[in-house]
C-alpha positions as CSV (number, residue, x, y, z in Angstrom):
1,M,-8.1,-10.4,16.4
2,S,-7.8,-8.1,13.4
3,I,-5.0,-8.0,10.9
4,D,-4.7,-5.2,8.3
5,P,-3.7,-6.8,5.0
6,Y,-2.5,-3.4,3.9
7,G,0.1,-3.4,6.7
8,L,1.7,-6.3,4.9
9,A,2.1,-4.4,1.5
10,D,5.8,-3.9,2.2
11,A,6.3,-7.7,1.9
12,L,4.8,-7.7,-1.7
13,P,6.6,-7.0,-4.9
14,E,6.2,-3.4,-6.2
15,G,2.9,-2.7,-7.8
16,Y,1.1,-5.5,-6.0
17,T,-2.1,-4.7,-3.9
18,P,-3.2,-7.0,-1.2
19,I,-6.9,-8.1,-1.5
20,G,-7.1,-10.9,1.0
21,I,-5.1,-12.5,3.8
22,V,-4.6,-15.9,5.5
23,A,-2.1,-16.2,8.1
24,S,-0.6,-18.9,10.4
25,I,1.3,-17.2,13.2
26,K,3.6,-18.7,15.7
27,A,3.4,-16.9,19.0
28,F,3.8,-17.1,22.7
29,N,0.5,-17.2,24.7
30,E,0.1,-15.5,28.2
31,A,1.6,-18.6,30.0
32,G,4.7,-18.5,27.7
33,D,3.7,-21.5,25.7
34,I,4.3,-21.6,21.9
35,V,1.0,-21.6,20.1
36,I,-0.1,-21.5,16.4
37,I,-2.8,-18.9,15.6
38,N,-4.6,-19.4,12.4
39,Y,-6.5,-16.3,10.9
40,W,-8.2,-15.4,7.6
41,Q,-9.7,-12.2,6.8
42,P,-13.4,-11.7,7.6
43,G,-15.4,-12.2,4.4
44,L,-12.9,-14.4,2.7
45,P,-14.5,-17.6,1.7
46,S,-13.3,-20.7,3.6
47,W,-12.6,-22.5,0.3
48,E,-10.4,-19.5,-0.9
49,A,-8.5,-19.4,2.4
50,L,-7.9,-23.1,2.1
51,G,-6.7,-22.8,-1.4
52,M,-4.2,-20.0,-0.4
53,L,-2.9,-22.2,2.5
54,V,-2.4,-25.2,0.2
55,S,-0.5,-22.9,-2.3
56,A,1.7,-21.8,0.5
57,A,2.3,-25.3,1.7
58,D,3.2,-26.4,-1.9
59,D,5.7,-23.5,-1.9
60,V,7.3,-24.6,1.4
61,R,7.3,-28.3,0.4
62,A,9.2,-27.4,-2.9
63,D,11.7,-25.4,-0.9
64,L,12.3,-28.4,1.4
65,Q,12.8,-30.7,-1.5
66,R,15.3,-28.5,-3.3
67,P,19.0,-29.6,-2.8
68,K,20.7,-27.3,-0.4
69,E,24.1,-25.9,-1.4
70,D,26.8,-26.3,1.3
């Protein structure tokens, strides 16, 4: 699988340039089952990919802990 990090540039704030990507993608496989595909850009060190995922998990956790307005 190949993912072009520059194809994600539209999701970044103006003026930002992507230099690496780590992704966890929810998808359907050929059998129609839901699967999670994990990907990190070739050449990106594993420790850096892990750090990026931990940072994303921290952001999601913080969002889940925020009180929701009705």
